[in-house]
C-alpha angles and dihedrals in degrees: 000000000000120000093248094048090047092055092047091049093047093048092050095047093046092054090050091049092051089057094042095049090052088064097044122105113265092209114142115252116241120257112245135187117233112215094179117104110262121211107214124224090261091067111238101039112105139180123204093210128025123186114217113238121247114255125237122257107271094236092051091046090051092051094047094041090229136061112257092241111034100169115134139192112215125198120215140174127211102276110139134227088026098048130353142125130265118228089265091054097256112149111235143152143112096293093038091056091043096055092041089056092048093049095046092060090076098027092257122157126231125196128184138226120191123211139126118285098255092054092045090057090053090049090053089052092051095043094243090130130025106219146005127195131228097036131153123213097240125163114294099018094087088064090072106015145057120219126216123220110284113273104182143010115249117210126194123196138179119256128191137181110282110271094019122123131205125225091223141017091218113096094207091052090049091052091047089052090060098253113152114239122199122218137165111251117256098012121128108228099181135272097295094057090041090056093046090051090052095048099038108023093159091063094067127086119191135209129187094232135026095245090060089049091054091046091053088058093048091048092050096245090126132027096222142357135212115222147139107277093223090055093048092047091051092050092048090049094049095045098035091237097138093122093052107067140019141195114266094208093243118126112195101177143011109180138155118253132202143190109269118215128198113246088211094065106023136052136220088250091057090048091053092051091048091050092052091053092044092051091053090047093052092046088057089056090229088135090063091050091053093049092048091052091060096044098047094093097044 
């Protein structure tokens, strides 16, 4: 996305959100206890129980431009370079750095909970965490979650074992031919993959994390996988598996993703404030600097 197009998109979406939030209910979200272990911003520090902070009155938040208590708990799965853990346990990654930067602007705190994606979605529903990154507004999720303005384009491609060839470049035809296709459970891979899953459910094999999906391909348990190329490159780099798999040159999706907030613990006013900060952040191109810093060694 070019810098000019990004600014135009962000300006348009922000104006729409201003109008939408004006119509949203100002009811106060319920306070919930989080029993999941929370990894603090310092990396190893944890708390077995974290009480969610009360939210500011919407009218006061509107006047101040920021909710009185803006602390958040973000859920993440292991999906480098977007979110992962250093050898010492410190949580890091493109989206970790992004939200840390956003929160620090107003002296807000961010803590982290690690789980697999399917469990994180359930935690958002129950209000056990406040936000997850890299989410798509698919059917059903808007019943329990708010979505920020999009902040990056997510691309998914087909990968095969190095030296292998495919009988077709059409994913639905590959699934119909009985080829096993590896995916990470709970991810939305775009409409094409969604259709293939509906028509040929038996062709798909699921893993809880991306590294396991890649390993299934290397071990020959699936014929191909669909994954984000940055994620695959990071796994190959970390595991020294560069000689094992290759890109097939088939892009199956390129869609915008957002931060997804629990409606049980956050309000429309907070979402609006977050979006305004996020729009400024993207206009500064700081997001591109963060991404480049993680890809420089690949």
